[in-house]
N, C-alpha and C positions, 0 to 999 in steps of 0.2 A: 659359512661355517661347516655345513654338513653336505657331503656329496651323496645324493640318493641314487638308487638303482631301480630300474623297472624289472618286472617279472621275467623279461626275456634276456636280461643281462647274463652273460656267462660267468660261471664261477672263476674261470681263468682271469677275467677282467677284474673281479673283486680281489683276487689274490695279488695282482700287480699293485693295486691300490694299497693293500696292507703293507707290502714291502716298501712303498714310497712314503708312507705316512706313519711314523712310529706312534703308537697309542691307539690306532684304529684297530678294532677287534670285531670278529664275527662272534656275536654273543647270543643271538636268538635266531633259530633256524627257520621259523615260520615266515613264509613270504620271500625267501631268498631263492629265486629261480623256481623251476618246477620239473616234474618228471625225473629224469636221470640225475639231475642236480640234487634233488631231495634225497634220492637213494644214496648218493655219495655222502651226504651229511650224516647218514646213519652210522658211518664208520667213526664218528667223533663221540666222545663221552659227554653225556648230559647229566644234569642234576637228577638225583634219585628221589628227592622229595620236592613237592611243590610243582611248579611249571616245568614239565618235562621237555619243553622246547628250548630251555636255556642251556647253552653249552658251558662246559667247564673250561674257564680261561684263567690260567694256562691249563693245558691238558696234563693230568698227572701221569707219571710213568706207568707203563704196562709191564715192566720187567723188574722194577726195584721196589719192593714193599717198604723200604725205608724212606721213600719220598714223603716229606712232611705233609704234602697235599693229601696223602692217603691215610693220615692219622685218623683215629676215631674222633668223633665230635668231643667226647670227654677229654681226651688227651690234648686236643687243640685248645680247649677252653682252660685247662689247667695251665698250660704254657702261656697262653694269652693273659690270663689273670695275673700270673707272676710278673709279666711285662708291664701290665697296668699298675700293679702295686709298686713296682720299681719306679715307674715314671711318676706316680703320685707322690711317693716319699721324697724323690729327688726334687720335685716341684715344691713340696712343703718347706724344704730347707731354705729356699730362696727368700720368701717374704716372712719367714717365721718370726723375725724381729720387729715386724710392723707394729704390733700392739705394745712393744717394749721400747719404742723409740725414745719416749720421754725419760724412762728410767736409765737407758743406756747413755743418753745425752748427758744426763746429770752425773752418772757414775764416771764417765770418761772425760767430763768437762769439755765436750765438743759440741758445736752447733748441729742442727738437723742436717744441713747440707753436707758437712764433713762426714757425718754418720752414714749418709746415703752413699758416700763413696765406697763403703764396705759392700753395699749391694752391687755397685758398679764393678768392684773387684771380682765378685763371683761371676758376673755376666761376661766380662771380657775374658777371663780365664776359661770359662765354659766354652766360649766361641773359638778360642785358639786351640784348646785341648781336644775338641771333638775332631779336628783335622788330624790329630795324632792317634786317637783311639780307633777310628773307623777303618783305616787300612788293615789293622789287625783283625777286625771283624770280618773283612772280606777274605783275608788270607787264611786265618786260623779258625774262623767261625764266630757265631754270636755268643755261645755259652761262656768262653773264657772272659770275654769283655763284660758280660752281665755279672759274673761272679766276682771278678777283681774290682770292678767299679763299685759294686754294692759293699764289699768288705771295707774298702778304704773310705767310702762315703760315710760309713758308720764311725770310723776312726776320726774323721774330720769333725763330725758332730760332737764327739766327746771332747776334742780339742777346743771347739767353740764354747762348750759348756764351761770348761775351765777358764778360758780366756775372757769370758763375759764378766768374770769377777776380778780380773786383773786390770790391764790398761788397754788403750785403744789399738796400739800397734800390733800386739800378738793377735788381737781379735781380727784386725784387718787382714793379716797374713793368713789366719785360719779361714777367713771367707774366701780368699784367693785359692787356697789349697782345696777347699770344698768344691769350688767351681771346676777345678781341674778334673776331679774324680767323679763329679756328677754329670760331666759333659755329655756322655752318651744318651742321657734320658730323652733327648729330642731328636735322635737320629736312629738309634738301634731298634726301638719299638716299632716305628713304621716299617722298618725292613722286615721285622718279624711278621707283621701283618701280611706283607706281600709274599713271605715265605710259606705261610700255612693256610691262607684263605684265598678263595677264588674272587675273580673280578666282580661278579654279580652281587656279592655281599660285602665287598671291601669298604664301601662308603660308610656303612654303619659301624664297622670296626674302627675305621680311622676317626670317626666322630667320638667313639668311646675313648679312644686314646687321647684325643683332644680334650675331652672332659677330664681325664685323669690328670693332665698337666694343668689345665685351668682350675680344675677342682682343687688340686693341691695348692695352687697359688691363692685360692680363696678360702678353703677350709683350714689351711695351715694357720693363718693369722687368727682365725676365730677360735680354734681349739687351743692354740698356744696362749691366747689372751687369758683364758681361765687358769692355765698353769702358772702364768706370770703373776696373776692376781693372787692366787692361793699360795704359791711357793715362791720361786725366784726364776728369773729368765734362764738361768743355767739349766733348770730342770726341763725347760722346753726342748733344749738340745739333747739332753740325756734321754728323754722319753722317745724322741724321734730315733735316736741311735738304737734303742731297744727294739723298736719296730723294724728298723733296717736289719737288725740281727735276725729277727724272725723271717724276714723276706729272703735273706741269704740262705737260711735253712730250707725254706720252701723251694727256692730256686735249685739248690743242689740236688734235691730229690725229684723235682717236678718240672725242670726246664731243660729238656734234651736239646741237642743241637738242631737248629731249624734250617741252617744253610744246606742247600742241596746242589751238588755239582754234576749229577747224572743227567742222562738224556731223557727228554720227554717228547711225546708225539707232537708234530707240528700242526697248527691250526690252518696253515696255508693249504688250500685244496688245489691240487694240480692235476694235469691230464686232460684229455678231451672229454667233451660232454657225452660222447657215445660210448666211452669205455670207463665207466666209473670205477674208482678205486678208493680204498680206505686210506685217509691221511695217516702217514707215519707207519703204515703196515709193513713197508719194505724193510725198515731198520728193526722193527719189532720182531719179525720172523727170524732174523739172523742174530739178534742180540741174546746174550746169555742172561738168564734170570738169576738174580742175586738172592742171598739168604737174608732173612730178617734178623737184625741185631737184637741181642738180649737186652733186658732192662738194665742189668749191671753194666754192660758195655756202653750204654748211653750215658752213664754217670761219669765217664772220663772227662777230665778237665777240658781237654780239647781233642778233636779227632785229628786225622792226618791233614797237614797243610795242603792247600791247593797249589800244585806245581805250576798251574797256568797263570797264577796271580803274582805279579811283581809289586812289592810294596811301594816302590818309588812311583810306579805308574798310578796306583790307587791313590797315593797322596796327591798327585798332580791333577787327577780328574776333576775333583770339586771346583778347582780354580778355573779350569776350562769351561765347566758347566755354567759358571757365572756369565759367560758370553752367550748362553742360550736364552733367548727372550722368554721362553716358557718358564725356565727355572728362575730367572731374575725377577719376573713378575711374582712368582710364588714367594720368593724371598722377601720382597717388600710388603706384600699383603700380610704374610705371616708375621713378619717383624713388627709392623705397625699395629696389628691386632693384639699381639701379646704384650706390646709396650704398655697398654692400659693397665695390665696387672702390676707392672713395675711402678707406674705412676701412682696407682691407688695405694700400693704397699708403702710407698715412700712419703705419701702426703696425708694419709688418714689421721694420724696423730696431730699433725700440724693444723688440719682443718677442724677437727672435732674436739680436741682437748681444751682449747680456749673458749671463752664465752662466745655466743650464748648457749652452746651445746654442753660444754663441760663433761664430756664423756670420759669415764675412767677406762682402764685397760680392757676390762671385760666387755664394756659397751662398745669400745672401738673394734674389738674382735667380732662382736655380733653384726657389725656393719657388713662384714664379708659374707653373711648369709644371703644378702640380696644379690651380689654378683654370682654366687653359686646357683641360686635359683634361675637367674638369667642364663647361666651356662647350660643348665638342664634344658631350658626352652631352645637355646641355640643348637644343642645336640640333636634334638628332634628335627629341627628345620634342615640341618646339614647332614643328617643321617638318613632315617627312613623317608622323609619327604624328598630329599635330594635324590635318593635311589629311585623313588617312585617316578620323579620327573625324568630322570635319565633313562629309566626303563621304558617310559612312555615314548620318548623321542626315538629310542632304539627300535621299538616295534614299528613306528612310522617310517623309519629309515631302512626297512627290510632286514632288520636283525643286525645292522651294523652299528656298533657302539663307538662314538667319538668322545674323547675326553671333554670337549666343550659342552656336552649335553648337561653337565652339572652346573655350568656357570650362571644360568638365569637366576639361581637362588641367591647369587651375590647381591642382587637388587635389595632383597630383604635385609641382608647384612649391612649394606650401606645406610639404609633408612634407619635401622635400629641404632647403629653407632652414632649417627648424627643427632637423632632425637634424644637419645640417652645422654649424650654429652651436653647438649643445650639445656635439657631439663636439670641436670646436676648443676651446671654453671649458673643458670638463672635463679634457681631456688636458693643456692648458697649465697649468691650475691645479694639477694633480698632477704636473707635470714628467715626463710619460711620455717615451718615445722620440720623437724629432722627427717620426716618421712619423704619429703620432696626430693632432696639430693640423693638420699639412699635408694629410693625407687629408681631414680635416674641411673645409679650405678648398675642396677639389675638389667635395665633395658640396654645400657651400653655394653654390658658383658655378654648379653645374648648375641649382639652383633659381632663382638670380638671373637666369640666362640665359632660363629659361622665363618667369619673371614679366615681364621687360622685353619680350620678343618678343610674348607673348600679349596684353599690355595694348596694345601698339602696333598689333598686327593687329586687335584688336577695335575700336579707335577708327577706324582707317582703313576697316574694313568698314562701320561705322555712318555715316561721313560722308566718303565717298571724294571727293566734289566739293569738300571743304574740306581736302584732304590737307596742303597747305602750312600753312594757318593753324592746324590742330589740332596739327601737329607743333611749331609755335612754342609753343603752349600747353604741350604735354607737355615739351618740352626746357627751357623757361624754369622751370617749376615743379620739374622734376627737378634743375636746377642749384641752385635755392634750397634744396631738401631736402638735397642733398649738401653744399652750403656750410655749412649749420647744423652738420653733424657735424664740420666742420673747426675749429669754434670751440673745442671742449673735448675732442676725442677723446683726445689724448695725455695731458693732465692727468687726465682721467677714468680712463683705463686705468691710470695710475700710482697713483691714489688708491684705486680700487675693485677693480682686478684684471680679468683677461681674462674670467673666468667671468661676472661681473656685467655687463660691457659687452656681450659677445656675446649673453648671454641676454636682456637688455633690448631690444637692437636686433632680435633674432629675434622677440621677443614682439610688437613693433610691426609687423613684417612679417606675422606670422601673423594678427594682428587685421585688418590691411588685406585679406589674402587671403580672410578670412571674408565680406567684403562681396561676393565673387564670387557667393555663393549668391543674394543679392538680384537681381543682374543676370541670372543664369541663369533665375530664375523670372519676373522682371518686366521684363526688358530690353526686350522688344518693346513693352510698354505704355509704358515710359519713352520709347522712340523715337517712338511715336505721339503722346505728349504733347508732345514737343519739336516735332514737325511741326505740331501744332495751335497751339502757342504762337508759332512762327515768330519767335523773338527777333531774329534778324538782319534779317528782312524788316521788322518793325515799327520797327526803328531805322534803316531805310534803308540797311543794310549788305549 
């Protein structure tokens, strides 16, 4: 998995390896060579707080103060918080009808399975539409996509509020319309993370983003249940629309463009050992320093379009990336992990409304508190703990960070997913106290949170320069996988029982997690093979 270096290895040798293996980064300068080699690393920018041996990856611009990597901590967190709120609210709109399935089924005079098709419509439209949204995020920037998507997502929620009191067909169409305009929630926020944060703390940020999506899937049904119980289901959609309106306002004033097209110093160290030089110093000396933009100028709907970006090329890249083993693995792990939220949202009413549990709408909503707590636990395991493990291996590897260093944590994700699914299935099959299957949901969700976040972090680490395009691939295939479950999940549950359904889905997840062993052992070789093949380059993309 990891190629190590002795203290006598030259910096030139390490630089060659960086070029041959996308995702391999020089992150920690202690122990990489000695003497003149160490003096040469002094030319690179390090973190200002904490461990001063950690390099800033990527290196921020030395000539352009508008580089988002140079933003103040406060400005970064305001922008990131807006992205998290956007992702959370978009995720809320998906399973918001979970606690109202009984009422909607009776009002529309349709069975549970047909009602679940409305969830499927959102998912499939989300997967297709993200391939159309994201080329514009690459060409014109993230800000216009955030603003336009948020605006129309709010309109879609108002539509659904009205349609929920009418008939099934306009409600189904409204769910499809919602999917089209909430599509960027699973692709643009991870790109924002790579835009404004450095590699050494990116894992924790990705885990927070994962929590915003899974938390929205879990808290949304819980909060909407009380609204449905006290008012009507239409008010669940109206209230979400109001919060989306506030998010739009916050974004307009606090979400500057994060896409950066300027030059940054290279981390590749070149030159002979006897003549140390500062990386990137040559182009820094000749480059012209730019002026910092004013706050008002940052509020423009979009900046100048990138002349180097061709929309048709950006549209085709995600499809080519599906041929990358690293991306395809992330797609399946991410899709299977998030499928659990679709399954829970579609089946909670079917499982707990009938005897012996007889849960009303508010009680069904409270069930989702358990998955949310599980997601919090999973966030720690795949955030701070994962970063600590990766940093430990980085230091042992003479400061060289490999994306595969995060993967050992997948063992915990696989175990939690399997144990949680079996606990839920067995407890429900034997009609134990309601705490049994519900605690199982929490254990299961901890594993799902870890799987989703780790798979996303791995692909972003491997191909950070293609963060937008690869998240389109991941989000699209995820939506397809989740959509497949909506075809038959309710009928399958009724005919085969909870134990069979949860066991089969858990077995599929566990089998997928086993493939992590291959990437842990051979991931670097796969990345070098991808570099040599240069599929995008040969296709002119």
